N, C-alpha and C positions, 0 to 999 in steps of 0.2 A: 512577541507572541502574547496575545491577550488571554488572561485566565478566564475560564467560564464563569467563575463567581463574580467577576467584575461586571459582566454583562447581564447577570440575573437581576430581576427586580428585587429591591430590598423588602424585607419582612415589614409589613405595615402594622404598627402596634397602637392599640387604644389603651390609655392608662386611666384606670378608675380607682380613685382614692379620695377620701374626704380631707386630706391634709395637703395643702398647696406645696409645701416644701418637699414632701415625698414625691409628688408628681413632677416637680421641677428637677429633683435629683435623678429620677429615672429617665426623664426626657434628656437630660444632659448626658447620662451614661449611654443612651441609645444613639445620640448624635455623634458619638465618637466611634461608632461601629459602621463599617462599610456596607454591611448587609442588613441593616435595620434602620427604621425611621419611626418616630412618634408622629402619628397622623391626627391625634386628637386626645382630649382629656375629658373626664367627667368626675363630678364630686359625689355622686350617689347612684344608687341602682336605677332610679327612674331616668336620670340623664344618660346613664350608660346605655340603656335600651334605645333611647333616641339617637345617641351618637353612633351606636352600632348600625342601626338602620341607615343612617345618613352616610357613614364612611365605609362600611363593610370591611373592617380590618381583617388582617390575616390572623392575628393573635390579640386577644384582649387580656390585659392584666387586671384582675378584679380583687379589690379588698372585700372583706367579709362584713365587718361591722361599720355601717354608715348610717347617717341620718336619713329620714324619709323612707327609703327602701334599701335593704341590705343586699349584700352580694349574692347570697344563696337564691333569693327571690329573683334577682336580675338574671342569674345564670339560667334558672328554669324558664324564664320568659324568653330569653334570647334563643335558647336551644329549642323552644317551642316553635319559633318561626324560622330558625336556621339550624337545622339538624347537624350540619357539619361545622358549626362554629367551634373554634379552638380557644378555650378559655383557661388561663393559668391563674389560680388563686395566689395572691401575694398578701400575707396577713401576719399579724403579731400573735394570732391565736393558735397555739399548738394543740396537740391532742388528737387521738385517733377518731374520736366522735365527730369533731369538727371536720376532719378530712373526709370521713365517710359521707357526711351530709353534702359536702361540696361535690364529691365525685358522683354520688347518686343524682345530684341535680344536673350533672353534665359537664363538670370541670374535667379538663384533660391533665391537670397537674395541681400540686399543692406545695407552696413554697413559703417559708417563714422570712420575714423581712430582715432578720439578722443574718440571713444567708445571701443577701443581695449580691455583694461583690463577687463571691465565689461561685455562685450557682445560677444567678438570674439569666445571664446571657445564654448559657448552655441550655437552660430550661426552655427559654423562648424558642431556640432553634429546634429542640427536641419536639416540643408541642407543635410547632409549624410543620415538622416532618411527619406528623401523625403518631408520634410516640407519646407515652405518658412521662411526666416528670414529677417526682415526689422527693422532697428533701430528706436527707438521711435520718434526721431525728424523727420525722413523721413516719417514715417507712419502718423504722424500728418500733414505734408505738403501734402501728398497724399490725406488724408481725406478732408483737407481744400479746395483743388482745384479739387476735384473729378468731379464736374459738370461744371467746367470752360472750355470754348472752347479753345483748344490748338492753339498755334501759328503755322502757316504754315512755310515751309522751306523758302519761299520768305520773309515772315514777319520777320523771324529770321535773314536773311541776311541783311535786311534793318536796323534792330535794331543794328546789329553788326557794321554797318557803322556809324550809329548815335553815338554809343558809342565811335567810333574813332574820332568824332568831325566833320564829313563831313556834309555840308549843303545839302538840298534837291536836288539842281542842280547837285552836284557831285555824289550823290547817284544814281540819275536817269541815269547819264552818265555811271557809273560803271556797273549798272544792265541792261542797254539798255532799259530803261523805260522812260515814260514821267514824267515831274515834277508833273503833276496833278495826275498821278497814285501813285506816292510816297506819295503825300499829302493824298490821299484817303486811302492808305494802313496804313499810320500812324494813321489816325483817327480810323480805325478798331483795330489796335494794342492797342491804348489807351483804347478803350472800353473793349477789352478782358482782359487787365491787370488791369482795374479799376483805371486808372491814367488820368491826365489832361495835362501833358507836357512831353517833351522829356527826361529831366533829371530824372524824377520820373520813366518813362518807363524803362530806362536803369537800374536804381537801382533795380526795381522789377524783371526785366528779369534776371539780374545777380543773385539775391538771389534765384530765382526759378530754375536756372540752364540752362536757354535758351542760354545765352551768357556768355563769360568769359571776365574779365577785368584785 
């Protein structure tokens, strides 16, 4: 008797990552699965869009930070012309803010690369079936900060400059704002992040994925 799963078409996966070794590793993992196959690879967001149009994969694995065009922009573009595209983010960047950006862009799931062996295959199957897939660490961060007020784009820009070591006067000059406005914005940022100084603000914002260091 032939099992139904043997006759079903395998899940066709597009792998998007700027590291060839990562792509090769994932392709090798998929090759060992009876119900999956890697149908193509891309090294950045622009190539991902091109390959998606060409191959029409069932599931796309998408890195976030890549040269030329990043994953978030690529997800938005793909979902713009293919509303039912199923995209699973696979990244090293943890944090609830990163995950929220990806999900709002249209991702069906968010997985960290250190979870690959344990969770990737199940996540691909879940996303293909129309469900969401979020790794446990990210799910915990999302739950922990579910009711926290998010940082605005201006607040993130200010924090990024703080992280680079710029004093308030330089930040004000760069953003064409007054020093008093920067001070007021920093006070609001501290309140939102639950911190009391610039160093702690940068640490928390980095951990949550608002800024990179």
